[in-house]
A tleap script that builds the chain and sets N, CA, C and O, in Angstrom:
source leaprc.protein.ff14SB
mol = sequence {
  NMET SER PHE PHE LYS ARG ILE PHE LYS ARG
  ASP ILE HIE ASN GLU ILE ALA SER ARG ASN
  PRO ILE GLY LYS PHE ARG VAL LYS LYS GLU
  LEU LYS SER GLY GLU LYS GLN ALA LEU LEU
  GLY GLU VAL LEU GLU GLY VAL ILE TYR PRO
  GLY TYR LYS LEU LYS GLY ASP GLY VAL ALA
  LEU VAL ARG ARG LEU LYS GLN GLY ASP LYS
  GLU ILE ASP PHE ALA VAL GLU TYR ASP GLU
  VAL VAL ILE LEU LEU GLU GLY LYS ILE ARG
  VAL LYS GLU ASN ASP ILE LEU GLU VAL TYR
  GLN CSER
}
set mol.1.N position { -9.804 30.295 7.105 }
set mol.1.CA position { -10.992 29.936 6.551 }
set mol.1.C position { -11.767 31.282 6.106 }
set mol.1.O position { -11.806 32.265 6.847 }
set mol.2.N position { -12.281 31.250 5.039 }
set mol.2.CA position { -12.981 32.515 4.564 }
set mol.2.C position { -14.430 32.782 5.373 }
set mol.2.O position { -14.978 31.852 5.965 }
set mol.3.N position { -14.846 33.765 5.353 }
set mol.3.CA position { -16.355 34.129 5.866 }
set mol.3.C position { -17.244 33.254 5.372 }
set mol.3.O position { -17.941 32.682 6.209 }
set mol.4.N position { -17.442 32.941 4.017 }
set mol.4.CA position { -18.541 32.265 3.410 }
set mol.4.C position { -18.452 30.827 3.765 }
set mol.4.O position { -19.428 30.106 3.969 }
set mol.5.N position { -17.194 30.459 3.825 }
set mol.5.CA position { -16.887 28.872 4.069 }
set mol.5.C position { -17.473 28.516 5.359 }
set mol.5.O position { -18.159 27.511 5.548 }
set mol.6.N position { -17.098 29.586 6.431 }
set mol.6.CA position { -17.624 29.231 7.682 }
set mol.6.C position { -19.075 29.417 7.804 }
set mol.6.O position { -19.619 28.682 8.628 }
set mol.7.N position { -19.769 30.189 7.205 }
set mol.7.CA position { -21.236 30.353 7.283 }
set mol.7.C position { -21.888 29.209 6.565 }
set mol.7.O position { -22.909 28.734 7.062 }
set mol.8.N position { -21.434 28.742 5.510 }
set mol.8.CA position { -22.234 27.787 4.481 }
set mol.8.C position { -21.421 26.342 4.931 }
set mol.8.O position { -21.965 25.268 4.675 }
set mol.9.N position { -20.439 26.370 5.435 }
set mol.9.CA position { -19.575 25.118 5.882 }
set mol.9.C position { -19.656 24.169 4.578 }
set mol.9.O position { -20.188 23.062 4.663 }
set mol.10.N position { -19.170 24.592 3.505 }
set mol.10.CA position { -19.138 23.752 2.330 }
set mol.10.C position { -17.672 23.704 1.835 }
set mol.10.O position { -16.961 24.699 1.972 }
set mol.11.N position { -17.227 22.632 1.294 }
set mol.11.CA position { -16.029 22.641 0.616 }
set mol.11.C position { -16.108 22.965 -0.894 }
set mol.11.O position { -16.742 22.223 -1.645 }
set mol.12.N position { -15.565 23.903 -1.277 }
set mol.12.CA position { -15.705 24.453 -2.721 }
set mol.12.C position { -15.184 23.439 -3.713 }
set mol.12.O position { -15.575 23.467 -4.879 }
set mol.13.N position { -14.234 22.464 -3.244 }
set mol.13.CA position { -13.649 21.492 -4.113 }
set mol.13.C position { -14.790 20.513 -4.441 }
set mol.13.O position { -14.648 19.869 -5.480 }
set mol.14.N position { -15.766 20.330 -3.799 }
set mol.14.CA position { -16.890 19.339 -4.099 }
set mol.14.C position { -17.997 19.981 -4.908 }
set mol.14.O position { -18.986 19.303 -5.188 }
set mol.15.N position { -17.915 21.060 -5.248 }
set mol.15.CA position { -18.921 21.824 -5.898 }
set mol.15.C position { -18.610 21.715 -7.455 }
set mol.15.O position { -17.465 21.719 -7.907 }
set mol.16.N position { -19.773 21.615 -8.226 }
set mol.16.CA position { -19.733 21.539 -9.709 }
set mol.16.C position { -20.374 22.847 -10.147 }
set mol.16.O position { -21.450 23.178 -9.649 }
set mol.17.N position { -19.747 23.632 -11.083 }
set mol.17.CA position { -20.305 24.897 -11.594 }
set mol.17.C position { -21.293 24.659 -12.579 }
set mol.17.O position { -22.302 25.361 -12.512 }
set mol.18.N position { -21.205 23.715 -13.585 }
set mol.18.CA position { -22.038 23.436 -14.594 }
set mol.18.C position { -23.086 22.445 -14.222 }
set mol.18.O position { -22.859 21.585 -13.371 }
set mol.19.N position { -24.244 22.547 -14.847 }
set mol.19.CA position { -25.203 21.538 -14.555 }
set mol.19.C position { -25.292 20.409 -15.449 }
set mol.19.O position { -25.863 19.379 -15.091 }
set mol.20.N position { -24.766 20.535 -16.589 }
set mol.20.CA position { -24.789 19.543 -17.694 }
set mol.20.C position { -23.319 19.002 -17.732 }
set mol.20.O position { -22.344 19.753 -17.715 }
set mol.21.N position { -23.247 17.749 -17.780 }
set mol.21.CA position { -21.847 17.040 -18.018 }
set mol.21.C position { -21.308 17.305 -19.503 }
set mol.21.O position { -22.082 17.294 -20.460 }
set mol.22.N position { -20.099 17.514 -19.623 }
set mol.22.CA position { -19.681 17.815 -20.898 }
set mol.22.C position { -18.835 16.670 -21.523 }
set mol.22.O position { -18.329 16.773 -22.640 }
set mol.23.N position { -18.720 15.623 -20.767 }
set mol.23.CA position { -18.022 14.414 -21.312 }
set mol.23.C position { -18.166 13.171 -20.331 }
set mol.23.O position { -18.806 13.278 -19.284 }
set mol.24.N position { -17.554 12.009 -20.705 }
set mol.24.CA position { -17.754 10.943 -19.934 }
set mol.24.C position { -16.419 10.057 -20.028 }
set mol.24.O position { -15.840 9.912 -21.105 }
set mol.25.N position { -16.008 9.526 -18.948 }
set mol.25.CA position { -14.649 8.790 -18.818 }
set mol.25.C position { -14.845 7.407 -18.104 }
set mol.25.O position { -15.311 7.294 -16.970 }
set mol.26.N position { -14.428 6.351 -18.914 }
set mol.26.CA position { -14.508 5.037 -18.319 }
set mol.26.C position { -13.259 4.644 -17.577 }
set mol.26.O position { -12.153 4.685 -18.117 }
set mol.27.N position { -13.451 4.258 -16.318 }
set mol.27.CA position { -12.222 3.819 -15.528 }
set mol.27.C position { -11.835 2.352 -15.899 }
set mol.27.O position { -12.650 1.432 -15.823 }
set mol.28.N position { -10.566 2.193 -16.296 }
set mol.28.CA position { -9.973 0.733 -16.529 }
set mol.28.C position { -9.252 0.287 -15.367 }
set mol.28.O position { -9.230 -0.910 -15.080 }
set mol.29.N position { -8.600 1.245 -14.605 }
set mol.29.CA position { -7.752 0.899 -13.395 }
set mol.29.C position { -7.460 1.992 -12.566 }
set mol.29.O position { -7.216 3.074 -13.101 }
set mol.30.N position { -7.444 1.873 -11.246 }
set mol.30.CA position { -7.247 2.882 -10.293 }
set mol.30.C position { -5.668 2.683 -9.873 }
set mol.30.O position { -5.220 1.587 -9.537 }
set mol.31.N position { -4.913 3.846 -9.935 }
set mol.31.CA position { -3.492 3.833 -9.599 }
set mol.31.C position { -3.349 4.616 -8.353 }
set mol.31.O position { -4.166 5.463 -7.991 }
set mol.32.N position { -2.313 4.308 -7.737 }
set mol.32.CA position { -1.994 5.181 -6.483 }
set mol.32.C position { -0.602 5.689 -6.753 }
set mol.32.O position { 0.356 4.995 -7.091 }
set mol.33.N position { -0.616 6.990 -6.560 }
set mol.33.CA position { 0.545 7.879 -6.804 }
set mol.33.C position { 0.899 8.653 -5.569 }
set mol.33.O position { 0.629 9.854 -5.540 }
set mol.34.N position { 1.506 8.045 -4.497 }
set mol.34.CA position { 1.716 8.501 -3.207 }
set mol.34.C position { 0.275 8.772 -2.627 }
set mol.34.O position { -0.602 7.910 -2.683 }
set mol.35.N position { 0.089 9.944 -2.100 }
set mol.35.CA position { -1.204 10.378 -1.581 }
set mol.35.C position { -2.264 10.609 -2.780 }
set mol.35.O position { -3.477 10.566 -2.577 }
set mol.36.N position { -1.772 10.824 -3.873 }
set mol.36.CA position { -2.733 11.385 -4.908 }
set mol.36.C position { -3.372 10.073 -5.502 }
set mol.36.O position { -2.826 8.974 -5.406 }
set mol.37.N position { -4.548 10.284 -6.109 }
set mol.37.CA position { -5.170 9.233 -6.852 }
set mol.37.C position { -5.109 9.504 -8.371 }
set mol.37.O position { -5.241 10.623 -8.868 }
set mol.38.N position { -4.903 8.401 -9.030 }
set mol.38.CA position { -4.791 8.450 -10.374 }
set mol.38.C position { -5.627 7.413 -11.076 }
set mol.38.O position { -5.670 6.283 -10.590 }
set mol.39.N position { -6.332 7.710 -12.235 }
set mol.39.CA position { -7.219 6.760 -12.906 }
set mol.39.C position { -6.688 6.566 -14.342 }
set mol.39.O position { -6.431 7.526 -15.068 }
set mol.40.N position { -6.543 5.338 -14.702 }
set mol.40.CA position { -6.287 4.835 -16.132 }
set mol.40.C position { -7.604 4.691 -16.680 }
set mol.40.O position { -8.498 4.145 -16.033 }
set mol.41.N position { -7.795 5.198 -17.954 }
set mol.41.CA position { -9.181 4.948 -18.596 }
set mol.41.C position { -9.198 5.478 -19.973 }
set mol.41.O position { -8.172 5.867 -20.532 }
set mol.42.N position { -10.476 5.493 -20.568 }
set mol.42.CA position { -10.780 6.078 -21.865 }
set mol.42.C position { -11.702 7.182 -21.787 }
set mol.42.O position { -12.604 7.120 -20.951 }
set mol.43.N position { -11.603 8.157 -22.524 }
set mol.43.CA position { -12.528 9.242 -22.725 }
set mol.43.C position { -13.585 8.680 -23.674 }
set mol.43.O position { -13.291 8.316 -24.813 }
set mol.44.N position { -14.854 8.617 -23.165 }
set mol.44.CA position { -15.947 8.165 -24.009 }
set mol.44.C position { -16.637 9.198 -24.886 }
set mol.44.O position { -16.972 8.959 -26.046 }
set mol.45.N position { -16.842 10.428 -24.232 }
set mol.45.CA position { -17.432 11.593 -24.942 }
set mol.45.C position { -16.701 12.828 -24.485 }
set mol.45.O position { -16.155 12.899 -23.384 }
set mol.46.N position { -16.713 13.839 -25.410 }
set mol.46.CA position { -16.233 15.153 -24.939 }
set mol.46.C position { -14.728 15.426 -25.056 }
set mol.46.O position { -14.004 14.832 -25.856 }
set mol.47.N position { -14.300 16.391 -24.177 }
set mol.47.CA position { -12.943 16.759 -23.946 }
set mol.47.C position { -12.725 16.853 -22.590 }
set mol.47.O position { -13.679 17.191 -21.890 }
set mol.48.N position { -11.468 16.579 -21.985 }
set mol.48.CA position { -11.116 16.700 -20.596 }
set mol.48.C position { -9.860 17.541 -20.662 }
set mol.48.O position { -8.872 17.260 -21.341 }
set mol.49.N position { -10.005 18.628 -19.867 }
set mol.49.CA position { -8.777 19.501 -19.534 }
set mol.49.C position { -8.433 19.467 -18.000 }
set mol.49.O position { -9.239 19.153 -17.124 }
set mol.50.N position { -7.145 19.828 -17.800 }
set mol.50.CA position { -6.879 20.037 -16.314 }
set mol.50.C position { -7.771 21.203 -15.849 }
set mol.50.O position { -8.042 22.162 -16.570 }
set mol.51.N position { -8.227 21.033 -14.518 }
set mol.51.CA position { -9.067 22.142 -13.969 }
set mol.51.C position { -10.603 21.604 -14.094 }
set mol.51.O position { -11.509 22.111 -13.432 }
set mol.52.N position { -10.782 20.661 -14.893 }
set mol.52.CA position { -12.290 19.979 -15.019 }
set mol.52.C position { -12.475 19.075 -13.785 }
set mol.52.O position { -11.521 18.703 -13.103 }
set mol.53.N position { -13.601 18.783 -13.567 }
set mol.53.CA position { -14.048 17.884 -12.389 }
set mol.53.C position { -14.683 16.594 -12.933 }
set mol.53.O position { -15.468 16.522 -13.879 }
set mol.54.N position { -14.203 15.573 -12.164 }
set mol.54.CA position { -14.918 14.218 -12.292 }
set mol.54.C position { -16.005 13.836 -11.286 }
set mol.54.O position { -15.775 13.982 -10.085 }
set mol.55.N position { -17.053 13.405 -11.668 }
set mol.55.CA position { -18.004 13.095 -10.707 }
set mol.55.C position { -18.484 11.582 -10.791 }
set mol.55.O position { -18.986 11.154 -11.831 }
set mol.56.N position { -18.330 10.851 -9.761 }
set mol.56.CA position { -18.667 9.472 -9.468 }
set mol.56.C position { -19.320 9.393 -8.261 }
set mol.56.O position { -20.403 9.947 -8.079 }
set mol.57.N position { -18.698 8.690 -7.343 }
set mol.57.CA position { -19.131 8.587 -5.932 }
set mol.57.C position { -18.280 9.734 -5.196 }
set mol.57.O position { -17.371 9.413 -4.431 }
set mol.58.N position { -18.530 10.797 -5.392 }
set mol.58.CA position { -17.771 11.968 -4.971 }
set mol.58.C position { -17.310 12.902 -6.254 }
set mol.58.O position { -17.634 12.606 -7.404 }
set mol.59.N position { -16.556 14.008 -5.942 }
set mol.59.CA position { -16.170 14.805 -6.882 }
set mol.59.C position { -14.646 15.090 -6.701 }
set mol.59.O position { -14.235 15.284 -5.557 }
set mol.60.N position { -13.734 15.130 -7.813 }
set mol.60.CA position { -12.325 15.261 -7.710 }
set mol.60.C position { -11.965 16.231 -8.804 }
set mol.60.O position { -12.591 16.221 -9.864 }
set mol.61.N position { -10.971 17.071 -8.577 }
set mol.61.CA position { -10.466 18.123 -9.610 }
set mol.61.C position { -9.410 17.306 -10.431 }
set mol.61.O position { -8.573 16.593 -9.877 }
set mol.62.N position { -9.503 17.457 -11.774 }
set mol.62.CA position { -8.458 16.954 -12.667 }
set mol.62.C position { -7.193 17.950 -12.450 }
set mol.62.O position { -7.251 19.156 -12.690 }
set mol.63.N position { -6.106 17.313 -11.989 }
set mol.63.CA position { -4.869 18.068 -11.938 }
set mol.63.C position { -4.013 17.906 -13.116 }
set mol.63.O position { -3.461 18.897 -13.593 }
set mol.64.N position { -3.856 16.745 -13.626 }
set mol.64.CA position { -2.956 16.510 -14.829 }
set mol.64.C position { -3.408 15.349 -15.592 }
set mol.64.O position { -3.974 14.393 -15.062 }
set mol.65.N position { -3.144 15.442 -16.886 }
set mol.65.CA position { -3.408 14.338 -17.918 }
set mol.65.C position { -2.048 13.797 -18.422 }
set mol.65.O position { -1.098 14.544 -18.660 }
set mol.66.N position { -2.011 12.439 -18.571 }
set mol.66.CA position { -0.804 11.822 -19.212 }
set mol.66.C position { -1.377 10.806 -20.117 }
set mol.66.O position { -2.419 10.178 -19.932 }
set mol.67.N position { -0.438 10.705 -21.282 }
set mol.67.CA position { -0.792 9.674 -22.388 }
set mol.67.C position { 0.397 8.988 -22.521 }
set mol.67.O position { 1.221 9.578 -23.220 }
set mol.68.N position { 0.775 7.833 -22.029 }
set mol.68.CA position { 2.085 7.159 -22.042 }
set mol.68.C position { 2.846 7.849 -20.998 }
set mol.68.O position { 2.366 7.944 -19.868 }
set mol.69.N position { 4.141 8.399 -21.319 }
set mol.69.CA position { 4.949 8.944 -20.288 }
set mol.69.C position { 4.972 10.367 -20.467 }
set mol.69.O position { 5.703 11.074 -19.773 }
set mol.70.N position { 4.137 10.883 -21.452 }
set mol.70.CA position { 4.063 12.307 -21.926 }
set mol.70.C position { 2.742 13.123 -21.202 }
set mol.70.O position { 1.638 12.579 -21.203 }
set mol.71.N position { 2.911 14.244 -20.688 }
set mol.71.CA position { 1.892 15.013 -20.106 }
set mol.71.C position { 1.275 15.706 -21.290 }
set mol.71.O position { 1.966 16.172 -22.196 }
set mol.72.N position { -0.087 15.766 -21.265 }
set mol.72.CA position { -0.817 16.303 -22.438 }
set mol.72.C position { -1.714 17.511 -21.895 }
set mol.72.O position { -2.028 17.558 -20.705 }
set mol.73.N position { -2.082 18.406 -22.737 }
set mol.73.CA position { -2.970 19.527 -22.432 }
set mol.73.C position { -4.400 19.261 -22.336 }
set mol.73.O position { -5.121 19.929 -21.596 }
set mol.74.N position { -4.842 18.288 -23.075 }
set mol.74.CA position { -6.284 17.986 -23.018 }
set mol.74.C position { -6.393 16.443 -23.590 }
set mol.74.O position { -5.446 15.955 -24.207 }
set mol.75.N position { -7.433 15.813 -23.381 }
set mol.75.CA position { -7.804 14.516 -23.851 }
set mol.75.C position { -9.215 14.570 -24.685 }
set mol.75.O position { -10.185 15.163 -24.214 }
set mol.76.N position { -9.257 13.988 -25.807 }
set mol.76.CA position { -10.402 13.922 -26.572 }
set mol.76.C position { -11.073 12.427 -26.649 }
set mol.76.O position { -10.485 11.503 -26.087 }
set mol.77.N position { -12.099 12.228 -27.230 }
set mol.77.CA position { -12.877 11.006 -27.411 }
set mol.77.C position { -11.912 9.980 -27.932 }
set mol.77.O position { -11.097 10.197 -28.830 }
set mol.78.N position { -12.072 8.846 -27.294 }
set mol.78.CA position { -11.341 7.642 -27.673 }
set mol.78.C position { -9.917 7.682 -27.177 }
set mol.78.O position { -9.187 6.729 -27.450 }
set mol.79.N position { -9.437 8.736 -26.449 }
set mol.79.CA position { -8.024 8.723 -25.964 }
set mol.79.C position { -7.979 7.880 -24.719 }
set mol.79.O position { -8.913 7.973 -23.922 }
set mol.80.N position { -6.977 7.070 -24.484 }
set mol.80.CA position { -6.619 6.483 -23.354 }
set mol.80.C position { -5.582 7.125 -22.501 }
set mol.80.O position { -4.421 7.169 -22.909 }
set mol.81.N position { -5.906 7.612 -21.376 }
set mol.81.CA position { -5.199 8.549 -20.642 }
set mol.81.C position { -5.036 8.042 -19.105 }
set mol.81.O position { -5.764 7.169 -18.632 }
set mol.82.N position { -4.109 8.618 -18.458 }
set mol.82.CA position { -4.097 8.619 -16.917 }
set mol.82.C position { -4.469 10.008 -16.363 }
set mol.82.O position { -3.806 10.973 -16.742 }
set mol.83.N position { -5.381 10.159 -15.579 }
set mol.83.CA position { -5.822 11.285 -14.936 }
set mol.83.C position { -5.346 11.463 -13.539 }
set mol.83.O position { -5.769 10.694 -12.675 }
set mol.84.N position { -4.551 12.356 -13.255 }
set mol.84.CA position { -4.221 12.585 -11.926 }
set mol.84.C position { -5.049 13.561 -11.260 }
set mol.84.O position { -5.248 14.660 -11.777 }
set mol.85.N position { -5.603 13.196 -10.017 }
set mol.85.CA position { -6.634 13.980 -9.424 }
set mol.85.C position { -6.105 14.612 -8.098 }
set mol.85.O position { -5.170 14.156 -7.440 }
set mol.86.N position { -6.789 15.659 -7.816 }
set mol.86.CA position { -6.752 16.377 -6.494 }
set mol.86.C position { -8.002 16.081 -5.709 }
set mol.86.O position { -9.077 16.619 -5.976 }
set mol.87.N position { -7.833 15.190 -4.707 }
set mol.87.CA position { -9.107 14.812 -3.995 }
set mol.87.C position { -9.276 13.364 -4.342 }
set mol.87.O position { -8.538 12.880 -5.200 }
set mol.88.N position { -10.210 12.614 -3.733 }
set mol.88.CA position { -10.447 11.307 -3.948 }
set mol.88.C position { -11.989 10.962 -4.108 }
set mol.88.O position { -12.890 11.538 -3.497 }
set mol.89.N position { -12.132 10.059 -4.911 }
set mol.89.CA position { -13.401 9.557 -5.372 }
set mol.89.C position { -13.251 7.958 -5.254 }
set mol.89.O position { -12.186 7.371 -5.448 }
set mol.90.N position { -14.488 7.321 -4.903 }
set mol.90.CA position { -14.403 5.916 -4.841 }
set mol.90.C position { -14.863 5.497 -6.241 }
set mol.90.O position { -15.828 6.019 -6.798 }
set mol.91.N position { -14.096 4.496 -6.790 }
set mol.91.CA position { -14.275 4.054 -8.200 }
set mol.91.C position { -14.042 2.510 -8.245 }
set mol.91.O position { -13.293 1.967 -7.433 }
set mol.92.N position { -14.663 1.863 -9.157 }
set mol.92.CA position { -14.423 0.471 -9.477 }
set mol.92.C position { -14.024 0.394 -11.045 }
set mol.92.O position { -14.258 1.298 -11.848 }
set mol.93.N position { -13.426 -0.751 -11.333 }
set mol.93.CA position { -13.244 -0.929 -12.671 }
set mol.93.C position { -14.481 -0.818 -13.536 }
set mol.93.O position { -15.554 -1.268 -13.136 }
set mol.94.N position { -14.357 -0.244 -14.684 }
set mol.94.CA position { -15.603 -0.164 -15.597 }
set mol.94.C position { -16.560 0.973 -15.125 }
set mol.94.O position { -17.584 1.119 -15.792 }
set mol.95.N position { -16.366 1.755 -14.115 }
set mol.95.CA position { -17.213 2.987 -13.691 }
set mol.95.C position { -17.213 3.861 -14.872 }
set mol.95.O position { -16.261 3.939 -15.649 }
set mol.96.N position { -18.294 4.505 -14.979 }
set mol.96.CA position { -18.338 5.726 -16.003 }
set mol.96.C position { -18.556 6.950 -15.153 }
set mol.96.O position { -19.564 7.057 -14.455 }
set mol.97.N position { -17.575 7.917 -15.208 }
set mol.97.CA position { -17.552 9.194 -14.464 }
set mol.97.C position { -18.035 10.218 -15.500 }
set mol.97.O position { -17.763 10.194 -16.700 }
set mol.98.N position { -18.791 11.123 -14.859 }
set mol.98.CA position { -19.212 12.432 -15.673 }
set mol.98.C position { -18.046 13.415 -15.514 }
set mol.98.O position { -17.402 13.445 -14.465 }
set mol.99.N position { -17.764 14.247 -16.588 }
set mol.99.CA position { -16.914 15.302 -16.634 }
set mol.99.C position { -17.690 16.683 -16.656 }
set mol.99.O position { -18.647 16.919 -17.393 }
set mol.100.N position { -17.168 17.511 -15.791 }
set mol.100.CA position { -17.827 19.011 -15.754 }
set mol.100.C position { -16.686 20.004 -15.875 }
set mol.100.O position { -15.525 19.799 -15.520 }
set mol.101.N position { -17.151 21.058 -16.401 }
set mol.101.CA position { -16.160 22.299 -16.350 }
set mol.101.C position { -16.350 22.880 -14.863 }
set mol.101.O position { -17.418 22.829 -14.253 }
set mol.102.N position { -15.223 23.409 -14.396 }
set mol.102.CA position { -15.256 24.018 -13.107 }
set mol.102.C position { -15.375 25.542 -12.948 }
set mol.102.O position { -15.402 26.045 -11.825 }
savepdb mol mol.pdb
quit
């Protein structure tokens, strides 16, 4: 554990670097992929890249994006994608999550 983590006792995975959301994502269905969480949904605004963060009831890092059976580099407005997350957030069907750069 690093010096700053011990002093401030914060988990850096739960931090968001930017103040303004750069996009929105609507959850259609939550999928379980072993211990990892995956969300099926639609990009409502902006662009989503791996490494960005989703904020709902908690914060999770976007690990990978899939469209159909194909892994993609980014998702844009109106794309229906599966987002594989690192970390867990509580979501329900039709929740709208904010997307932030990390």
